[in-house]
N, C-alpha and C positions, 0 to 999 in steps of 0.2 A: 665378869661383865663390866664392872666399874673401871677396870684397867683399860678395856677396849674403849669405854666412854671417854676416859681421860686422853687416850691416844687420839681419838677422834677430835677432841677439842684442840689438841696440839696441831693437827693438820688443818683444822679450820682457821686457827690463829695464824698458822704459817701462810695460808692463802691470803689472809689480810696483809701480812708483812711483805710477801714476795709477789703477790698478784699472779700466782700460778694456779690455773684451774685444775691441774692434776692434784694439787693438795686437797681441793674440795672433794674430788672423787675418792681420794684415800679416806677422808673424813667420813664420807657416807659408807664406805666399805666397813669401817670399824663400828659404825652405828648398826649395820646389819649383824655383825659378829656379836655385838652386845645383846641384840635381840635373840640370837640363837642361844647364847648363854642363859638368858632369862627364861627361855622356854624349858630348860632342863634343870634349873636350880631347885625348884620345888620337888621335882621327882627324885633328885639326888638326896635332898634333905630328908624326905620321907623314908628313904632306905636306911637312914642312920637312926640308931637308938638315941632319943633325946628326951630330956625332962620337959615338963610343962613350961618352965621358964625359958628353956632353950627354944622351944617351939614359938613362944610369944616373941622372943628376941628375933627369930628368923623372919617372922611376918613383918616386924618393924624394919629390920635392916633391908629386907627385900624392897619394901616401898621406898626407903631412902635411896637405895641404888637406882630404882626406877625413876625417881625424881631427877637424879643427876643425868641418867642416860637417855630418858625418853621425854622429859619435860624441859629441862634446861638445855641439853645438848642441841635440840632442834633450833632453839632461839640463838645459840652461839653460831650455828651454821648460817642462819639467816643474816645475822649481824656481819659475819665474814663475807657474805655475798653482797654486802653494801646496803642492805635494807635497814636504814637507820632513821627514816623520817618519823615524825611524831605519831602519825597514824600506825606505823609499824610497832612503835613502842606500846601503843594502846592495845593493839592486837596481841602482842607478846604477853602483855600483862594479863589479858583475858585468858589466853592459852595456858599460862602458868597457873593462874588461879583455878581454872577448870581442872587442870591436870592434878594439882595437889588435892583438890576437893575430891576428885574421883578416887585417888589413892587413899585418902583419909576414910572415905566411905567404905572402901574395900576392907581396910584394916579393922574397922568397927564390926563388920559383918563376917570377917573371915573366921572360920572354925578351926580350932586347934587340931582336931582329929580327922575331920572330913575335908577332903580337898573340894574346892569350889567347882561346881558343875557349870554355872552360868555367871557371866559378868553382868553387872548392871551398868550399862554404858560401854562405850568403846574402850578397850584396855589401852593404857598409855603405851604399851609395848608395840602397838600398831604403828607408831611413828617410825619404828625400825624398818617398816616396809614402805609406808607412805612417802617419806622424804627421800629415800634412795630411788624409788620409782620416779618421783618428780625430778630428782637430780639427773636422771637420764636425759631430760629435756634441756638441761643447761648446755648452751652452745649450739643446740639444734634449732632453736626458735629465737626470735628477737629478745634481747635482754629485758625490755620493758614488759613484754608478754609473759616471759618466764617469771619475773618478779610478781606480776599480778596473779598468776596461777598459784604460785607458792604462798602468797599472802592470803588468798581466798581459801586455799586448802588448810592453812593454819587456823583461820577463823572457824571453818567447818569442823575441823578435827577437835578443836577445843570445845565446841558446842556438843559434838557427839560423845565427848568424855562424860558429860553430865546429863545427857538426855536419858530418860528412863526407857531404855531398850534392853532386852535380854540378848546377850551375845554368848553363844556356846563356847566353852573352853575347849582347847585342843585335846584330843585323846586318840588313842589307837594309831592308825596309819599316819595321822598328821605329824607324829614325831619322826617319821621318815620323809614324808613329802615336803614339809616345811624346810628342813635343812637342805634338801636337794634344790628347792626353789631359791633358797637364800644363796646357795653356791652359784646358781645361774645368774642371779641378780648381781652378785659380786663380780662374776666374770664380765657381765655386760658393763658394769661401772668401770672396770679396768680396761676394756677393749674399745668401747664407743668413745670417740673424741669429738 
């Protein structure tokens, strides 16, 4: 997943350098792929025999990867889109603080033996869906409207990271449905211009 996150950042920075909107779409595609990887990493880890220390390490490394992919990467994408005003920086800071607070809270409450059944607050992985969906609007609506929608979505997403709401964790059929929806989203990102 982190490899996809780094490739996504590469395309976002390429968009900054070459002003090619296709690079932004590629960046969002790799954000979706990072989200799909994150969906399965815990399931794969639980299939392996691990010591208590290895389980604890897995919880920590997963959150560090999530910080890169789903907290920092959306900020990189917005910077690449030219959202660099001071109020954007304030919103990015709020978003990042909320994201790492949410991940820290999760790590403190994550059990080593029992998988989590509910998230407290919106999982940061949700950015792998939110931002690519918003990215479909890029080029379809006026740039100032797009930037406003993206900025408001970032503020609301950051807030939802830390609001005390119970969000059920994916299980069962979701492990089939979500990758199919992700494939459709990737196709739309690559086709819609």
